[in-house]
C-alpha positions, 0 to 999 in steps of 0.5 A: 623774837619774832619771826616772819611767817609766810605769806598766805596763799590767797592773800600772795594771789591777791598782792600778785594780781595787784602787781601784775599791771606795774611789772615786767616780767623780764625785768621782775625776773632779772633782779629776782635772780640775784638772789634765788637762781629760780625766782621768777615772775611765772616763768617755770625754772628747774635748778640742776642739784644733783650730776651723777654717771648712771652708764657708758654715755649717760648721766643722771640730773636731779633737778628742783623746778619751781613753783610755776612749773605745774608737775608732771606724771610717771611717763610723760617728758618735758623740754628743758632749755639751755644757753649754749655758746650764746645759742638757746637750745630745746630738746625733750626728756623723760622723767624717769621717776614720778615726781619727789615729795618735795617736787624733784624730778629725775632724768637720766640722759644718753649722748648724742652724737652731734647732739649740742644738748645731751653733748652739754648734759653729760660734759658741762651742766653742774650742781646749781645750772638752771634750764627753762622747763617746759610742760609736761606733755607725753600719754605714756602713762598707766590708767587709774585702774592697773590690772591684767599683766604687764609687760614693759619692752624697751630699747635704750634712751627708751628705758627712762619713761618706763622706769618711771612706771616701774618706780611708780608701781615699786612704789605703789607695792607692786600691785601687778604682775609687770615682766619689762625687757630692756635692750641696749647694744652692751652692757656697760650701756644698760642704765638702772641695773642694780635697782632692777635687779635689787627690786626683782629680787624683792618682788615677786611679781616683777621680771627683768630680763636684759638683752643685749645687741652686740654682747654674749649673755653671761647671767641669768637675767640676760638674753642676747639678739633683737627683737623677733618674735622666736626672742618676744616667745622665749622671753615672755610666753604668755605675751597673749595675755600682757597689756602691753607698753613700748618705747625705743627708737623708731625701728624698734617701735615699729617692729616691735607693734608689728609683733604684738598690736594683734596678739594682745589687749593693749599695745600703747607705744612710744617712739624717741626718732621718728620710725622709718619713713615711708618711700615717696617720690617727693623731690626736687624745690618749693617756695614757701612763703613765711607770712608774719617775716614777707620773706620767701625761701626755696626749700627742698622736698622730702625733707622736715621742714623744722630742719630745712628752714633751720639751714636757711638760719632760722630758729623756730622753736622746737623742742623733741624733734618727733612730733610729741610735744608740739613746741614746732607746731605752726599754721598753713595757709596754702599748699600741701606736705607731706606726715614724714612718719606715715607719707600721708599728704595733707591738702587742706589749704588752712591747717595746723601743722608740725615742721619737724614730721613735716615736709614741702608738698606743694608750694607753703605759706607757713603763718612764721 
């Protein structure tokens, strides 16, 4: 009985090059996906293979990307795109574990009020659903050589990329001492609790502390209170020796940075919401001309350009909405803008900007 042998990569590549001039990718994808939901000519797609609750108002999705996705490092994010009620929506999510040997990835998603994508993933997503998946991005990754004492500070959904790093280190036998301090409002909102406690019980060099901001501590590995100098000194008395990664909402990350940046040998941070905006006197309206479409719009100063353009019915490409993924980056050929994270104005006539973290200071011409 004969069997069909898979094409060798070199032969497959050769056939692909020969066929490329004759293939219309969207047409190929349409028919190929009648045979398998993630078959495509060149489009990275990922199929949901598992969907499980992770905590109160949170779910873990296991995804199997197709061969067009290039992979990721632990600690990075990906953009997922879904069609929701006829609208394509893209949002960024952190991998919560290293990419598995078979290529599967997991993301843990917390529901966000008015967040159409997160609500869809929690309530409507099912096994077999297919998403577009973007290339990995983000710098919250471990160095090639890991040594010294480490401290991870996580708040809310900020635990997901740090959990990926914990799992990466656990897979290496936990080669360095590591403490994870993880804040949540309530005990029910904590993710990965059983796994983290089991790991701490097995590995003498790993410690986890759960910190609650709206409930009292009742277990030995729990504490209560918001992040401040006194609490950090109590939980991590050797803070000055630690290499620190911090991830969470913008306000949490800003506070953590102020508390530790002058005391530790290394600090790397990532915020999943913008930090509090610096106070500026931007007010009033400006004219924003869109060079490609020829439209002229009156948009408010002091508002993210992405938000202002969406309010006018436009749908620029976007992803993380916090200045990391570059999906909303576009060119500016005239005018001044302000970086809403720092308050700094950019008056260069020609420059690239990120719509999600930039506001108009003067009349603008954008490459849209």
